[in-house]
N, C-alpha and C positions, 0 to 999 in steps of 0.2 A: 269503140272498137280497137283503137290504137292501144289504149291502156290495157284492155283485156288481153290482147294478143301478146303484148310485152310481158304482162304478169304470168301468162301461161308458159311462155318460153323460160322465164326465170324459174318458175316453180318446177318445170320439167328438168331443167339443168340441176337445180338443187337436189331434187329427188334422186336423180341418177348419181350425182356425186356422193350423196349420203349412202346410197346402196353400195357403191364401190368402197367407200371408207369403212362401212360395216364389215365387209368381207375382208378387206386388207388389214384392218386394225383390230376390230373387236373379235371376230371369229378366230383369226390366226393367233391373236394374243391369248384367247382362251385355251387353244391347243397347247401353246408354249407354256402357259401357266400350269396346266394340268400335268404336263410332262415334268416340269420342274419340281412340282410338289411331290410326285411319286419318286423322282430321283433323289430328292432331299430326304425322303423317308427311308429309302433303302440304304443311303449313305449313313444316315444317323444311326440306324439299327446296327449297321456293321461297326461303326466307330464305338458305340456303346458296348457292344459285345466284346470288342478287343480290350477296351479300358476296364471292363468288369473282370475279365480274366487276369489282367495285370494287377488289379487291386486285390484279387483273391490270393494271388501268389505272393505279392509284396505290398502290403497295406502301408499307407503313409498319408501325410496331410496333402502332399502335392497330387498323388494319384487319386485321393478322395475328391479333391477339388475338381480335377479334370473329369472324373466320373460323374460328378454332380452336374457339371456343365453339359456333358454328353446326354445325360438323362433328361435334362431340361430341353435340349435340342430335339430329342426324339419325341417328347411330349408335344412340343409345338408342331412338329411335322405331322403327327397323328391328328391333332386338332385341326390342322389346315386342310385335311382331306375333304374334297367335296362330297356331300351326302344327299344331294338332290336327285331323287329317283328319275324325275322327268328329264334332267340334264345329262346324267351319266349313264343311264340305261340299266337294264336288269343285271347283266354280267358284272359290270364294274361295281354296282351297288352291293352285290353279294360278296365280292372279294373285299370291298371296303369294310363291310360289316364283319367279315372274318378277321381282318387285320385289327380292327378296333377291339373286338372281343378278346382275341388272343393277347393283345397288348395289355388289357386290363388284368388278365390272369397272370401275365408275365410280371407286371408291376407288383402284384401282391406277393408272388413267390420271391422276386428279387429283393423286395424290402424286408421280407422275413429273413432271408439269408444274411443281408447286411446287418440285421439286428442280432443274429445268433452268435454264440461263442463256438469255437472250434471243438469238434467231437465227431463221433460216428454219424450222428444225424446231420451234422453240418456238411460233411462230405457228400452224403446222399442228396441233400437239398441243393448243393452247388451244381451237381451234375444234372439235376432236374431243371435248374435254371438254364444250363447250357443247352439242354435239349429243347426247352421252350424257345430260346433265342434262335436255334436253328430253324424251328418251325416258323417263327415270326419272320425271319429273314426270307424263308421260302415263300411265305404268303406275300410279303412286300414285293419280292421279285416278280411274283405272278401278277400282282396288281399293276406293277410298273409295265410289264409286258403287255397286259391287257389295255392299259391306258395308251401306250405307244401305238398299238394296233388300231384302237378306236380313233386316235388322233390322225393316223395315216389315212384312214378311210374318210374322215371328215375333210382332211386336206385335199385329197384327190377329188372329192366331190366339189369343193370350192374352186379348185383349179379348172375343172371342166366348165364351171360357170364363167370363170374369168377368161377362158379362151374365146368365149362368145362376145366378150366386151368390145374388142376392136370393130367387129362387124356392127354391133349396136351403135358404137360411137360414130362410125361412118354414115350409117343410115340416119341417125339423129342429126348429125351435122348437115347432111344434104337437105333434110326436111327443114331445119332451121334456116339454112341458107336460102331455100326457095321462099319460105315465108318472109324472110327479111327483104329479099329482092322485091317481092310483091308489095310489101309495106313501103319500101323506099319509092317505088313507082307511084303508088297511090298518094303518098305524102307529098312528093314533088309536084304532082298535078293539082292537088287540092289545097295545099298549104304553102309550100315553098315558092312556087311560081307567083301566086298572087301577092305574097309578102315581098318578094323581090321587086315586083312592079310598084307596089306601094312605096318601097324604099327609094326607088329611082324618082318617083314623083315627089316624095318628101324632100329629097336633095334639091330639086329645082325650086320647091316652095321655100326652102331655107335660103336660097339665093334670091328671094323676093320675086320669083316668077310664079304668081298665083294663077296664071291663065294657061297652064300647060294642058295637053290633051287628057281626056278621061282615061282611067285605067279600065281595061276591058278584060273580064274573066267569064268563064262558063259556069262557075259554081252557082248552085241554087241553095246553098246552105248558109250558115252564119258568116263564113268568110265572104261569100258573095254579097250578103247584106252589108257587111262592113265596107266593102269596096264601093258599093253604090252610095252609101252614106258619106264616104270620104270624098267622092266626086262632088256631091252637093255642098259639103262644107268648104271645099277648096275655093269655089267661086265666091261663096258668102264671106269667107275669111279674107279673100283678096280685097273685096270692096270695103270691108270693115277696117283692114290694116291701112288701106289708102287714106280713109277718113281719119284714123288715129294719127298717122304720120303728119298730116296737115295740122291737126290739133296740137301735136307735140312741138312742131316748129313754132307755132304761135306762142305756146307756153314757155318755150326756151327764151324767146325774145322778151317776154314779160318778166321771166325770172332774172335775166341779166340786168334788166332795168331796176328790179327790186334790190338786187345785190349791190348795185352801184349806189342806190339811195341809202341802203343800210350802212355801207362803208363811209359815206359822207357824214351821216348822222353820228357814227361812232367817232370819227375824227373830231367833229364839233364838240361832242361830249368830253372827249379827252382834253381838248383845248380848254373847255370850261373848268374841268377839274384842275388842270395845271395852273390856270389863272387864279383859282381859289387858293391853291397852295401858296402861290407867290404872294397872295395878299396877306397871309398870316405873318404877323410881326413877332419874331422870336424875342425881340427886345423886351416886350411886355412880360414874357415868361422869366427872362433873366432878372429884370428889375424887380419883379415880384419876389423871386427867390432871394435877391439881395436884401429887400426890405424885411423878409421873414428872418433872414440871418442876422440883420441888425437888431431886430426885436429880441432874438435869442441871446445876442451879446449883452443887450441891456438887462435882460433877465438873468444873466450869468448862467445860461445853459450852454456850456462849452461844447458838449457832445452834439447837441442839436445844431449848433452853429456850424460845426465842422461837417456834419452830414449834409447840411443844406449847401455848403460851399462845394463839397465833393459832387453832389448831384448837379449843381449849377455848372460846374466845370465839365461834367459829362455831357450835359445838354448843349453847352456852348460848342464843345468840340464836335459833336455829332451834327449840329445844325449849321455851323459856321466854318466848316473846313472844306473849301472847294478844291484844294490841291489833291493831286493824285499821290504825291509823296510828301512825307513830313520827316522831321528829324527824329531820331530814336528816342530822345529825351521826352518829347511830347507824348509818344505812344506809351512809354513806360509810366509817365505821370497819370495818364488816363487809367491804366491798369491799377495803379496804386489807389486812385480815387474809387474805382469800382470795387476793388477788394476790401477797401475800408467799409463801404456800404454793406457788402456781403457779410463781413465780420460782425457788423452791428446787427445784422439780421439773424445770422446763425450762431453768433457767439463763438465759443471755443471749438465748435464743431468744424470750423473752416480756418485754415492757416495757409500762408503762402511765403514764398521766398523768391527774390529776384537776384540772379547771379549774372551780372553783366561785366564783361571785360573788353567791351568795345567803346569807341569814342562816341558818347551819347550826343554830343552837340554837332558832330560832323557827319556821322553815318545817317543815311536816309533810308527809310523803309516805306512800303505802301501804307497809305492812310487806312485807319480802321483795321489793322492787322492783328493786334494782340487781344483787344477787348472781346471780340466775338468768340475767339478760341478759348479764352479764359472762362467766358460765360458758358460755353458748351461743357467745359470741364466741371463747373459748379453744378449746372442744372442736370446733366446726364450722367456724370460720374460720381460726384460727392454727395449731392442732395439725396439720392435714394438710399445712401448708407446711413444707418441709424447713428453710428459712431462718428460720422463726418469724415474728413480727409484733408489732404495736403496738396497744394498746387505749387509747382516749381517752374520758374522761367529761367532758362540759361541762354545767354547771348555771347557769341564769340565771333571775332573777325580775324581772318588769316588769309594772306595772299589775295586781297581784293574780293574775298567771298565772305559773306555774313551767314553764320549758322545760328538758327533760332530753334530751341527745343522747349516745348510746353508740355509738361506731363502732370498726371494726377494719379493718386492711388485709390481711385473710385471703383465702381462695380465692374468696369471694363466691358468687353464684348466677347462673344464666342467667335470661333473661326468662321462660322457661317455668316454671322452678322458683319464681321469685319470684311469678308469677301464681298458681301452685298453692298456695303458702304463704298468700298473702293470701286466696284463696278458702276455704281450710280455716279460717282465723281467723274469717272472716265467717259461715261455716256452723257455727261452734262445734265443729269437729272437733278436739277437744283432743289425742287420741292421735296423729293424723297431724301436727299442727302442733307437737307437743312439749308435754309436760305443763306445764313452767314457763312457756313463752311463752304458751300458751293460757290458763293460769290468770291471768297478769298482764293479758292483753288483756280477759278477761271481767270481772275485778275493777274495772279502770279504767272500762270502759264502764258497769258497773252502779252504781258508787259516785260517779262524778264526771261529772255531766251537763255537756256542752259540752267534754269532754276529747277528745284526739286521740291515736291510736297508729298511726304510719306506719312502714313498713319500706322502705328503699331498698337496692339491691344491684346490683353489676355483676360479671360473671365475671372472676376474676383481679385485681380491683381492691379489693373489700372490701364491707362491709355496714354500714349506719347505721340505727339505730332512733331515731326522734324522738317524744318523748312530751310532750304539753302538758296541764298539770293546773291548773284553776282552784283558787285557795286560798280556804278557808273561814275 
């Protein structure tokens, strides 16, 4: 019922608005269009007659062009005349037919005159055209006057209808207001009041009060059935929630105990793993590499011997360097051993240069500073390039500040990739930024106040890492 009444009100309003729009827009527009077409025809004939007379007296290219445009304008005006008998009526239809017929005769005479040469017959034909133009102008004026009168009659008829619109609007508004008030009263009694009562009861239930009084309504419809079902579920839910709460408390206690047990097991497992790591004897690895190096020396395999010694030095430095800081010379020696192994792997595709103007034996740097950064340059910058690349390490010391620059001419990074890497370092996202790079960034930031770690990169150009370390 609600939907039907609302739909009827909307349909009635739309129909009334459409009727008003038809009168104000379509009908009035038709009157204006008809008047405009007739006025355009009368003006076009008058202009063409004037230009025709000028052309006869003084022919020329400019007057001929103007006459042609006027003739085309007249033709369009005649073609635009409405010719529907049902729409324009008997009188306008007759006058329109007269204008159209006269215009065709006029066009034939006019074109003959424009094609003739001057002579006695030419003068007579010109005056015949003048006479036809006068008649055509007269017929056009008559059609215009008839159209204006018909438009005035139609306008007055529409205006009389529009004068009754305010009365209709007031009556319709009063009817719609009455219907709306009745609907509001009915909806308030049958829907809104029961829903509000249910809402109040629901708020109390949300506060864990499941034993509030029943909601009482007089409805015998679906709303009433819903209220009665709500009252029944309220008590059943209260009992069920109470049982669930007791069960939850018991499960929470069990879960806390389980978490404590898992944490203890995790710590024990971590301790076992650490114990296993401590039991590994790196001396066996170093001694084995030295034996292999000795065998390579006996077999006069100099390159193999040097590679084994470089690898042994790298392992010894990584596994047996507990200090947080080492002298610069040790770090640079590790880089040279690492780059030697990479050159043996990649051949001429990889080259490097160390440019150091600092005191290698006295300047101290964080342990494991250079090799991870050089390794990143090889793996992520130079290795993807088919033609290989170049790694340069530049170290300077000035005013108690050590400047380290490690650069390569590898594939580089786009602006988006560079911004993402910087953001990951700032957020301490070590896995995303790379374990070695993130570890160095965090160690420098934590142990060297006033230090700087900046990455520059450009796609297909290369990457540069600039580190500034205050010396203690």
